[in-house]
C-alpha positions in Angstrom: 46.7 -34.5 56.4 48.6 -33.0 53.6 46.9 -31.0 51.1 47.0 -31.7 47.9 46.4 -28.9 44.4 46.8 -30.8 41.2 46.9 -28.5 38.0 47.1 -30.3 34.8 44.9 -29.6 31.5 44.7 -32.2 30.6 41.8 -34.2 33.2 42.7 -37.4 32.7 46.5 -36.7 34.2 44.1 -35.0 37.0 42.5 -37.8 37.4 45.2 -40.3 37.1 47.1 -38.3 40.1 44.0 -38.1 42.4 44.0 -42.1 41.7 47.6 -42.3 43.7 47.4 -40.0 46.1 44.5 -41.6 47.1 46.4 -44.3 48.4 48.0 -42.9 50.8 46.2 -42.0 53.9 48.3 -39.4 55.1 47.5 -37.0 51.9 44.4 -35.4 50.3 43.4 -33.4 47.2 40.9 -31.4 47.9 41.7 -29.0 44.8 42.0 -28.8 41.1 42.7 -26.7 38.4 42.9 -26.6 34.5 45.1 -23.4 33.8 47.5 -21.2 36.0 44.8 -18.8 36.8 42.8 -21.2 38.7 45.8 -23.0 40.6 46.5 -19.6 41.5 42.9 -18.2 43.2 42.7 -22.2 44.6 45.9 -21.4 46.8 44.4 -17.9 47.4 40.9 -19.9 48.6 42.1 -22.7 51.2 45.6 -23.6 52.8 46.8 -26.3 50.1 50.1 -27.4 51.5 51.2 -29.6 48.4 50.5 -27.8 44.9 50.7 -30.0 41.8 51.7 -27.9 39.0 51.5 -28.5 35.4 54.8 -26.5 33.5 53.3 -25.8 30.1 49.2 -24.8 30.7 47.0 -22.9 28.3 46.9 -19.1 29.1 49.1 -18.4 32.3 51.2 -21.1 32.5 52.5 -22.9 35.2 55.5 -21.1 35.9 53.4 -18.0 35.7 51.6 -19.4 37.7 54.3 -20.4 40.8 55.5 -17.1 41.7 51.6 -15.8 41.8 51.4 -18.5 44.0 55.1 -18.5 46.4 54.3 -14.6 46.9 50.2 -14.9 47.8 50.5 -18.3 49.5 54.2 -19.1 50.6 53.5 -22.0 52.9 53.0 -23.7 49.9 55.3 -26.1 48.4 54.8 -25.9 44.7 55.9 -29.1 43.1 56.5 -28.9 39.1 54.7 -31.5 36.2 56.6 -32.1 32.6 56.4 -34.5 30.5 60.4 -33.3 28.4 62.2 -31.8 32.2 64.2 -29.1 30.0 67.1 -27.7 31.4 66.0 -23.5 31.1 62.2 -24.9 32.1 63.8 -26.2 35.5 65.7 -23.1 35.7 62.7 -20.6 35.8 60.8 -22.6 37.5 63.7 -22.6 40.4 63.5 -18.7 40.3 60.3 -18.4 40.3 60.0 -20.3 43.7 59.1 -23.7 42.8 60.1 -26.6 45.5 60.8 -29.4 43.4 60.3 -30.7 40.0 58.9 -34.3 39.3 58.9 -35.7 35.3 55.0 -37.2 34.3 56.8 -40.1 34.1 57.4 -40.4 38.0 55.8 -43.6 39.7 52.7 -43.7 41.8 55.2 -44.2 44.9 57.9 -42.0 44.3 55.3 -39.8 43.7 53.8 -39.7 46.9 56.6 -39.5 48.7 57.1 -36.1 47.0 55.0 -35.5 48.1 55.5 -35.9 51.7 59.0 -34.5 51.4 57.3 -31.1 50.3 54.8 -31.4 52.9 57.9 -31.3 55.1 60.3 -28.5 52.9 62.4 -31.0 51.3 64.0 -30.5 47.7 61.7 -32.8 44.9 64.0 -32.9 42.0 63.5 -35.6 39.9 67.3 -37.9 39.4 67.4 -37.3 35.6 66.3 -33.7 36.6 69.0 -33.1 39.2 72.0 -34.4 36.8 70.9 -32.5 34.2 70.5 -28.4 36.1 73.9 -29.3 38.3 75.8 -30.3 34.5 74.5 -27.3 32.7 74.8 -25.0 36.2 78.3 -25.4 36.9 79.0 -25.3 32.8 77.5 -21.8 33.0 80.4 -20.9 35.7 79.3 -18.9 38.9 79.8 -15.8 40.4 82.0 -17.0 43.3 82.2 -13.4 44.9 78.9 -12.4 45.1 77.7 -16.0 46.6 80.5 -15.5 50.0 78.8 -12.2 49.8 75.3 -13.8 50.6 76.5 -16.4 53.1 78.8 -14.0 54.4 76.6 -13.3 57.8 75.5 -17.2 58.4 76.8 -18.2 62.0 79.0 -20.9 62.0 75.9 -23.7 62.6 74.6 -21.8 59.9 77.4 -22.6 57.5 77.3 -26.1 58.6 73.9 -26.9 57.8 73.7 -25.3 54.3 77.4 -27.0 53.0 75.2 -30.2 53.8 72.0 -29.2 52.6 74.1 -28.7 50.1 74.8 -32.5 49.5 71.4 -33.3 48.7 71.1 -34.4 52.3 67.3 -34.4 53.6 66.6 -32.3 57.8 67.0 -35.6 59.4 69.8 -36.3 57.8 71.6 -33.0 58.6 70.6 -33.7 61.7 72.3 -37.2 62.2 75.3 -35.7 61.2 75.7 -32.8 63.4 74.0 -34.4 65.9 71.4 -31.5 66.2 67.6 -32.3 66.5 65.7 -31.9 62.9 63.5 -29.2 65.0 66.8 -27.1 65.8 68.4 -27.5 61.6 64.9 -26.8 60.4 64.6 -23.6 62.4 68.5 -23.1 60.9 67.2 -23.2 56.9 64.4 -20.8 58.0 67.3 -18.1 59.0 69.3 -19.1 56.0 66.9 -19.0 53.7 65.7 -15.5 55.2 69.7 -14.6 55.6 70.9 -15.3 51.4 67.6 -14.4 49.5 66.8 -18.2 48.8 63.2 -18.6 48.2 63.8 -22.3 48.6 66.3 -25.3 49.6 67.2 -26.0 45.6 67.9 -22.6 45.4 70.1 -22.5 48.8 71.6 -25.3 47.7 73.0 -24.1 44.1 74.3 -21.3 47.0 76.0 -23.6 48.4 78.0 -25.2 45.7 78.5 -21.1 44.1 80.1 -19.9 47.2 82.7 -23.0 47.4 81.0 -24.6 50.4 80.8 -28.0 49.4 84.6 -28.7 48.4 84.2 -28.4 45.0 86.3 -25.2 44.6 
C-alpha cells in the first residue's frame, strides 16, 4: 500500500482528497494535517510514502514544511498542492525538495496517477506548471559552466540516463530507450542525484537543461 499524508488547512479539501484516493485499492490515507507543523510531525511519527501538502497554510506554510520533511524523512515524496501555481512558489518548492506540484483542480484520475508516480520516485508536475516553469527558467538564463562542473563526474551511462530524464521520460521509458532494466535505471538516477547534489528528479532535469544535454544550447 502507498501510505499518504494529506496536509491542508481546509477540512473539506482534505476530505475530498481522502474520498478520491479511497477509490484506489493500492493507496491509503494514513494521516491528515491542518498546518505545516502537523505535517512535519506526521512524517516524523510514521512512515509516509507520499505527502500531499498545500502551499498556503497558516503558521508554518507548505514550503517550509517541505524543507523539514525532506530533511527528516528523505523517503517521503512531497507533492505540493496549489490553487494558482505561481512561478515563484514552484521554484521555491522545488528548491525545498518537493518532488512534484499539482493544481487543486486536478481531476480524480490524474490525482491517483500522480500519487502512484510520486511513490515510484517519478516527477509530478501539472502540464500548465511545467510549461510556465521551463519558460521562466529559459528567460532567466542559466549558468552552463557551473552545470557542466556538476555533471562532470558522471559516467557515460549516467549521462545517458540524465539526458533522457531531462526530457521528462519515466523510468520505464528510459529503460526501454537504453535497453536497461527499470532497477538499473533507478540505481543510476539515485547515483546521479547524489553526485550532482540534486534533491529530486525535477532538479536533475533542470540541471540537464542547464548543461546543454538536451541539444538546446
